[in-house]
C-alpha positions, 0 to 999 in steps of 0.5 A: 500500500502507498505511504498511508494507513487504511484508517486515513482512507476511511477518514478522508472518505468520511470527509468527502461524503460530508462534502458530497451531501453538502453540495447536493450530490445524490449517490447510491451507497458506495463500497471500495475495494483496494487492488493491485495492478494485476487485479486492475488489469483483470477488471479492465479486461472484464469491463470492471465486472468482479464476476463475468462469463469466460471468453477467449477475447477477455484473455486476449484483452488481458494479455494485451493490457498487461504487455502494454503496461509491463513495457511502459506503453500505457498506464492504468486508470486511477479507479474503476467504478461499477454502476450498481447499487450499492456502487462498487469502485476499485482503488489502486493500492500503489496510489499516493494518499493525495491521488486516493483522495482525488479518486474517491471524490471522482468516484462519488461524482460517477455514482451520482451520475449513474443514479440520476442520469436518465439513460441509466434508469433501465440498467437495474443497478440493484441487480447488476452484480447478481445478474453478471454472476448468473450469466457467468454460471450459465455460460460455464455450465454450457462449456462444461456440458459434454453435449455442448462444450467450449468450442460451440459456446465460443462460436455463438459468443463470437457472433453475438459479441459482433452484433451486440450493439445492433439494438435499441439505443434509447430505452427511455422510449417504450417499445410497442407490443406486437398488438400495438404495432398491428393497431398502428398499422391499421390506423395508418392505412385508413384514409385521412378525413376529407372535408370535401369527400362528397365531391372527391372520388371515394378513397380506398384504404390500403390493407396492410400486410399484418403477416409480415415479420416484423410488422415494423423495423426491428432494432434488437437484432440478437433478440429477433434472431433468438425469437424467430430462428426455430432451429436454435437450441435453448442454450444458444437462445440463452447466450444471445439473451445474455450478450444482449442484456450486457450490451444494454448495461454498457450502452448508457456508459457509451452514450455518456462518456464525455458527460460522465467523465466531465461531471466527475472531474468537475466535482472532484476539483470542487470537492478537493478545493473545499477540503483545505488539504495540507499543502503537500497533498494540495500541490499533488492534487493540482498536478494530478488534476492537470494530468487528467484534463490535459488536451491530447494532441491529435485526439480528444480527451473526454475528461478535458472537453466534458469538464470545460463544458460543465464549467462553462454551463455553471459560469453562464448561469452564475456570471453570464456575459451580456450577449449570453443572457438572452439564451439562458433558460428561464426559471433557472436561478443558479449555475448549480441548479442548471448543471444538475438539470443537465446531468439528469436530462442529457446524453453526449450528443444532446449535451454537445449540441446544446452546450458546446458554444462557439466560444468553447470550440475556439477556447478548446482549439478544436479543428477537423482533419482528414487523410488525403493522399496519405497526408493529414489535412486540416479541413475546418478550423474554429472560425465564424463558419467552420465551428458549426461543422466541427461541432456537427462532426464531433456529435456524429463521433460520440456515443452510439453515433459511431455505430451504424443503425441497422434494422431487421426489415423482413424475415421472409425476403423473397419468400425464402426466409432470407433475413433482410436488414436495412442500413439507415444511411446518414452520409457515411458508407459502411466499410465493406470488409466489416459488413462482410464479416458482420453478415457472416455472423448474422448468417451463422446465427440465422441459419439461412441467407442474409441481405443488407440494403445500404448505399455505397458511393451514392448508389443503392446496393444489396449486400448478401451472404449465402452458402456461396459467400459474400456478394454485392448487387446494385439496385435500382433507385 
């Protein structure tokens, strides 16, 4: 352990909890575990979970992380926090006392964010650790079963992992039942009320095809395959359920990386500044904080961007510039009230859209660049015109916006049980080599031909994977 006693950590934790309550942060009960670097590497490889199902990719991730750490290429996080109730956080044993104090404050802010941000309301934190343990036990039972074995289990998990993020992204919007979808189809097929119906020709309603599966485009790809491929065995269905449930747990963290890290950084700074640290601890805190929020050349530091935006929101509602006052939300009485409101209601995309201002884009010195002819070329700078394009590019590059939206359109395309998927094209073409590998995994789980409709170089194409392999075909517009 570092040059401190466990009793000191307990005392500082109590002082920090008092400040957390004083500032109005609302947290789950918090538990800490102290671990060494090997344990932290293991937690990182298993996405922080103390109990997780086995898969070769986690061992690969561990070996990669350990090699990079042993050769000094990369370090380890100061902490790792689990979104559970009670919340669980791991502290590195070798951290100094000052770093542990900063980390504990940082953890409580993450805890508050997990509890209060709307994207996490569907994660059922009180059941997380138990669910992960159950998943691990079920997968191990299939691996140990003489009739199944590790090779078959890992084959299904490989495919499921590749497809796990093809699922609903906003769980706050309730998914309609099949009966509700059927009713909506019938309502949409009825002609609109015509006040001049007596002089117009009679309108005929189009009868919707209520036998089509799915009735409406389906986002949850793994669940659709689980429920509509009759040839899957029960253990295979269970593996798809497990992978889908774990993806649903991690998506809110993907969607709020900048907000969450910025929030934790904003509060660890404010809490530690209020603790009247001894001079030696305070000086180290300043150094550590600056290391956390320093800009990264050629990349984006979510701690830095998030923290600067939270600081700017607070400032604008406490000491707005004259030109900013007309843009402030009415009824908000303080910067603190505003940041708590934003913390509850946004995810990274909306956070950046609403609160990354022209002034901040310039202050952060953001710019856009692309590779042209093997060279890096700056295409946009934060001038009067370019800052908006930089902001839009950043928004498209955060959270789940980096994952293509692909939905199940028809489970009997061409009346041959071909699974038709449709890519919601947003101006970014799919990488065909990745599309081929992805369709191969879908084909494996579906058990029949698979097709994907998308756009490539401005032309509508159909990508197909069959028993003869991968093909592409241009479609008429």
